N, C-alpha and C positions, 0 to 999 in steps of 0.2 A: 240452789240459789247460786248465782254467779255475780261476783263483784270484779270489775275490771277497770283499768285505766289505759290511757294511751301515752304514758310517760316514757321514761328512759329505760325501764325494766330493772330487774334486780340481778346484779352479777352473781354468777354461780357460787363463788366463795361465800357470799352473804346469804344466798338461798339455803345453803347447808346449815346455817346457824339460826334460822328463823324460829325454830322450836326451843332454842336454848333460853332458859330464864335469865334475865338481866342482860341479855345481848341487845344493844340498841345502837343506832347510828345517829340518834337525836341528842342534842346537848342536854335537854331537860327530860329525856325519856327514862322510864324505869326498866323497859325491856320485859315487862310482864303481860302486857295486853294480849299479844298474839299467843304466847304459850298457854295462858289461862283459857283463852277462847278455844284453842285447839283441844285442850284437855276436856272442856265442857262438851264439845262436839263428840269427842271419842267416848266419853262416859254415856252419851246417848246413842251409842253405836253408829255414829255418823262418820263421814270421811271428809277430808279436805285435800284437794289437788291444787297445786300451785304451778302455773305455767307462766314463765317469764321469758320474753324475747328482747334482747338488747335493741334499743332505739324503737321498740314497738309497744312496749307496755307489759303489764302483769295481769294475770287473771287468777282469781281464787274461786274454785268450784267447790261448793259445800253441799253435801248430800246427807239428809237425815231420813231415817226410816219413818214410814207412816205408822201412826199408832193404831192399834186395833182393839 
């Protein structure tokens, strides 16, 4: 699954902190949403790839294995 936008992108120094619990750039944010989501995906043997380009936007590519 891919989720993307065409916004301003995420600066490299902020990209490196995306998985840190309690890191947020929002005034009322908790900084837990993305770290919890990433942990759930990893627990299901999935992967997340983040591609962000300044002034072009950000893309999250989420891959989960097919259940058999």
